[in-house]
C-alpha positions as CSV (number, residue, x, y, z in Angstrom):
1,M,87.5,140.9,74.3
2,V,87.0,140.5,77.8
3,E,89.7,140.8,80.3
4,P,89.9,137.7,82.7
5,S,89.4,139.0,86.3
6,Q,91.9,138.2,88.9
7,R,89.9,135.4,90.3
8,D,89.6,133.6,86.8
9,V,93.3,133.7,86.7
10,D,93.6,132.1,90.3
11,R,91.0,129.7,89.4
12,A,92.9,128.7,86.4
13,L,96.3,128.7,87.7
14,N,95.0,126.7,90.8
15,T,93.6,124.2,88.2
16,S,97.0,123.9,86.3
17,M,98.6,123.3,89.5
18,Q,96.3,120.5,90.7
19,M,96.8,118.8,87.2
20,F,100.4,119.1,87.3
21,E,100.5,117.4,90.9
22,R,98.4,114.7,89.6
23,V,101.1,114.1,87.0
24,Q,104.0,114.5,89.1
25,L,102.2,112.0,91.7
26,G,101.4,109.2,89.3
27,E,99.6,106.1,90.0
28,V,99.5,105.1,93.7
29,S,98.7,101.8,94.8
30,A,97.1,100.5,98.0
31,I,99.7,99.7,100.5
32,E,100.2,96.1,101.0
33,P,99.3,95.0,104.5
34,R,101.9,93.1,106.4
35,R,101.1,90.5,109.0
36,P,103.7,88.7,110.6
37,T,103.9,84.7,110.2
38,R,106.7,84.2,113.1
39,I,106.8,86.0,116.3
40,L,108.9,85.7,119.1
41,L,107.0,86.3,122.5
42,A,109.8,87.4,125.2
43,L,108.5,86.9,128.8
44,D,110.1,88.5,131.8
45,G,107.7,86.8,134.7
46,S,106.0,90.6,135.5
47,S,102.2,91.3,135.4
48,Q,102.7,92.4,131.8
49,D,103.2,89.0,130.5
50,D,99.5,88.3,130.5
51,T,98.9,91.0,128.1
52,S,101.6,90.0,126.0
53,T,100.5,86.6,125.8
54,G,97.0,87.8,125.2
55,V,98.0,89.7,122.1
56,A,100.0,86.9,120.8
57,A,96.9,84.5,121.2
58,A,94.7,86.9,119.6
59,L,96.9,87.4,116.3
60,A,97.4,83.8,116.1
61,K,93.8,83.3,116.0
62,R,93.5,85.8,113.3
63,S,95.8,84.2,110.9
64,N,98.4,81.3,110.6
65,L,100.8,82.4,113.1
66,Q,104.1,80.5,114.5
67,V,104.8,81.7,118.1
68,S,108.3,80.7,119.6
69,V,108.4,81.8,123.6
70,L,111.7,82.8,125.3
71,A,112.1,82.7,129.1
72,A,114.4,85.5,129.4
73,C,114.3,86.0,133.0
74,P,114.9,83.5,136.0
75,D,111.0,83.9,136.8
76,S,109.4,83.9,133.5
77,Q,109.8,79.7,133.0
78,Q,106.5,79.3,134.2
79,A,104.9,82.2,132.5
80,A,106.3,80.6,129.1
81,D,104.8,77.4,129.9
82,R,101.2,79.1,130.5
83,A,101.8,80.8,127.5
84,I,101.9,77.9,125.2
85,G,98.9,76.6,126.9
86,R,96.8,79.8,126.0
87,I,98.2,80.5,122.6
88,G,97.3,76.6,121.6
89,S,100.7,76.0,119.8
90,G,104.1,77.0,119.6
91,N,107.4,76.1,121.2
92,V,109.4,77.7,124.1
93,L,112.9,78.2,123.1
94,P,115.8,77.5,125.5
95,S,117.4,80.3,127.3
96,P,121.2,81.0,126.8
97,G,121.9,81.2,130.3
98,D,123.9,84.5,131.8
99,D,123.8,86.5,128.6
100,D,122.1,89.9,128.9
101,A,118.5,89.5,128.2
102,F,118.8,91.9,125.1
103,D,121.4,89.4,123.9
104,Q,119.0,86.4,124.4
105,I,115.9,88.3,122.6
106,L,117.9,88.9,119.7
107,A,119.8,85.7,119.3
108,A,116.3,84.0,119.6
109,A,114.6,86.2,117.2
110,E,117.5,85.3,114.4
111,S,117.3,81.6,115.2
112,S,113.5,81.3,115.0
113,Q,113.2,83.7,112.0
114,A,110.8,85.9,114.0
115,E,109.4,88.7,111.9
116,M,108.2,90.6,115.1
117,I,109.3,90.7,118.7
118,L,106.5,90.8,121.5
119,L,107.3,91.8,124.9
120,P,106.9,94.1,128.0
121,C,108.3,97.3,128.6
122,P,110.6,97.8,130.7
123,F,111.9,94.4,130.3
124,G,112.6,92.7,133.7
125,R,112.1,95.6,135.7
126,D,109.0,96.7,137.8
127,F,106.8,99.2,135.7
128,E,105.0,100.7,138.7
129,K,108.7,101.9,140.3
130,I,110.1,102.9,137.1
131,G,106.9,104.6,135.5
132,P,107.4,106.9,132.3
133,D,111.2,108.0,133.6
134,S,112.5,105.3,131.4
135,A,111.7,102.3,128.9
136,G,114.3,100.2,130.5
137,T,118.0,99.1,129.2
138,V,116.6,96.1,127.5
139,I,114.0,98.0,125.3
140,D,116.5,100.7,124.3
141,V,119.0,98.4,123.1
142,L,116.4,96.5,121.1
143,M,115.2,99.6,119.6
144,A,118.9,100.4,118.2
145,R,119.8,97.1,117.0
146,S,116.5,94.9,116.2
147,P,116.1,94.4,112.6
148,V,112.4,93.4,113.1
149,P,109.4,95.6,114.6
150,L,109.1,95.7,118.3
151,L,105.5,95.2,119.8
152,V,106.1,96.5,123.4
153,V,103.3,96.4,126.3
154,R,103.7,99.2,128.5
155,K,100.9,98.6,131.0
156,P,99.0,95.3,132.1
157,H,95.8,95.1,129.9
158,E,92.7,93.0,130.1
159,I,92.2,91.3,126.2
160,A,88.6,91.7,125.6
161,G,87.3,90.8,122.2
162,T,89.5,91.9,119.2
163,P,92.5,94.0,120.0
164,F,93.6,96.7,117.7
165,Q,90.2,98.1,116.8
166,H,92.0,101.4,116.6
167,I,95.6,102.2,115.3
168,A,97.4,105.5,115.5
169,L,100.3,106.2,113.0
170,P,101.7,109.2,114.1
171,L,104.5,110.8,111.9
172,V,107.4,113.2,112.4
173,G,109.1,114.8,109.4
174,E,109.9,113.0,106.3
175,N,110.4,109.6,107.8
176,R,111.7,106.8,105.9
177,A,110.3,104.3,108.1
178,A,106.6,105.8,107.3
179,H,105.5,103.2,104.3
180,D,106.5,100.1,106.3
181,A,105.0,101.3,109.5
182,A,101.7,102.2,107.5
183,A,102.0,98.4,106.0
184,W,102.1,97.0,109.4
185,A,99.0,99.2,110.8
186,A,97.1,97.9,107.7
187,G,97.8,94.6,108.4
188,L,97.6,94.6,112.2
189,V,94.1,96.6,112.2
190,A,91.0,94.5,113.3
191,P,88.4,94.1,111.0
192,G,86.1,96.8,110.7
193,G,88.4,99.1,112.7
194,R,90.1,102.3,112.1
195,I,93.7,103.5,111.2
196,D,94.4,107.4,111.9
197,L,97.3,108.8,110.2
198,L,98.7,111.7,112.6
199,L,100.9,114.1,111.1
200,V,102.8,115.8,113.7
201,L,103.6,119.5,113.4
202,E,106.8,119.5,115.7
203,D,108.0,122.5,117.5
204,E,111.3,122.4,116.0
205,F,110.3,121.6,112.6
206,H,107.8,124.8,112.9
207,E,110.8,126.9,114.3
208,H,113.1,125.5,111.2
209,V,110.7,126.6,108.8
210,L,110.0,130.3,110.1
211,N,113.9,130.8,110.6
212,L,114.3,129.6,106.7
213,L,111.5,132.0,105.7
214,E,112.8,134.9,107.5
215,S,116.3,134.3,106.0
216,I,114.7,134.5,102.5
217,D,112.1,137.1,103.1
218,P,111.6,138.9,106.3
219,D,108.3,139.5,106.0
220,A,107.2,136.2,105.1
221,K,105.0,134.2,108.0
222,A,104.2,130.6,107.9
223,T,100.8,130.3,109.4
224,P,99.8,126.9,110.9
225,E,97.4,126.4,108.3
226,A,100.3,126.8,105.5
227,L,102.5,124.2,107.3
228,S,99.5,122.1,107.7
229,A,98.9,122.0,104.0
230,A,102.7,121.3,103.5
231,L,102.7,118.4,105.6
232,R,99.8,117.0,103.8
233,K,101.3,117.5,100.5
234,A,104.6,116.0,101.7
235,H,102.9,112.5,102.6
236,V,100.1,112.9,99.8
237,R,101.3,109.6,98.3
238,L,101.0,107.5,101.8
239,H,97.8,109.2,102.1
240,R,96.3,108.1,98.9
241,A,97.8,104.6,99.6
242,L,96.5,104.1,102.8
243,Q,93.1,105.2,101.6
244,K,93.0,102.4,98.9
245,A,94.2,100.2,101.5
246,A,91.1,100.9,103.5
247,T,88.8,100.3,100.9
248,A,90.3,96.9,99.9
249,G,90.8,96.0,103.4
250,H,87.4,97.3,105.0
251,F,88.7,99.3,107.6
252,D,88.1,103.1,108.2
253,Y,91.2,105.7,107.8
254,S,91.5,109.2,108.4
255,L,94.3,111.7,108.4
256,R,94.9,114.9,110.5
257,V,97.7,117.2,111.4
258,E,98.2,118.4,114.8
259,K,100.8,120.5,116.5
260,E,102.5,119.9,120.0
261,P,101.4,119.4,122.5
262,E,98.0,118.2,121.4
263,A,99.9,115.8,119.0
264,T,100.6,113.5,121.8
265,E,97.3,113.7,123.9
266,F,96.2,110.2,122.3
267,L,98.9,108.6,124.2
268,D,97.1,109.2,127.4
269,Q,93.5,108.3,126.4
270,P,92.2,105.0,127.9
271,L,90.0,103.1,125.4
272,E,87.2,100.6,125.9
273,S,89.5,98.0,123.8
274,L,93.0,97.5,123.3
275,S,94.5,100.1,120.6
276,L,97.7,100.4,119.2
277,V,100.1,103.1,118.5
278,V,102.5,102.3,115.7
279,G,105.8,104.6,115.9
280,A,107.9,104.9,112.4
281,L,111.4,104.7,113.9
282,D,113.9,106.4,111.6
283,R,116.9,105.8,113.2
284,P,119.5,108.2,111.6
285,D,117.1,110.9,112.7
286,Q,117.2,112.1,116.0
287,L,113.7,114.0,116.1
288,T,112.1,110.7,115.1
289,E,114.0,108.6,117.4
290,G,113.1,111.0,120.3
291,Y,109.5,111.2,119.3
292,V,109.1,107.3,118.9
293,H,110.9,106.9,122.4
294,H,108.5,109.4,123.9
295,C,105.6,107.2,122.5
296,V,107.0,104.2,124.0
297,R,107.3,105.7,127.4
298,F,104.1,107.6,128.0
299,S,101.5,105.5,125.8
300,R,98.8,103.7,128.0
301,Q,98.4,101.3,124.8
302,P,100.7,98.8,123.2
303,V,103.5,100.5,120.9
304,L,104.6,98.8,117.5
305,V,108.2,100.1,116.8
306,V,108.9,99.8,113.0
307,P,112.7,100.5,112.2
308,Y,114.4,101.7,109.5
309,G,118.1,101.8,109.4
């Protein structure tokens, strides 16, 4: 009887592990795309209102969308009237008056049963004066309180063609908002567009794993390749579900793992058409919260913040 070589043993073990993982994974269904049927467009009279209105108009053309418009700043009433004309339908909501803008927006979203809030960032402030130093108080409060996703426009853009041909979906750690964020991405990507799932190998996570391994085995080494493989395995169900959604929805899809700071370079890349960054906001998790806030502040493209918790 011929003894099996170490290579044969390794191959058999690897095959067994793959079979075990398939059994553990079970059947994975395609992610069901989410598309809003009712949105709230909040305007502040700034130069970003035209971009926000253009996005709302483009989304309305793609689906049966009810748009409610709120003029939440004194200078935004005319912009609200122009927005209705550009979108082609919708209604202007009365402003509550002296309430803070974030209270006006939250109340309007509830009364209109909006499934998404679309607004400029910073809200009611001059973007050129604030820059990336702050997202503004209104956005900070809405990110903490809003029960529905926020689609924030950070810089003025020309709306040419169909927006959201490319969507970037960055994820940090085990994110409980990941599935909902992926569903919104699959619903908003333009026909024939592309979604990139970006698994972020964050510095703090890297250090945590190294410390954990050293406490177990001082000679153990966590290579970037090993950590990358671990991240891919941790998100394998989401990856398979997005692959199936891409096939069903006729859009391209890819997954990659990147370490900081390369993982945020996409935020500053100007693209020919209006793209979208989808931020999965797991509110109880400070690491995730910090990363999504970073995306909102530094992205050249609009950011959809999908909350959990």
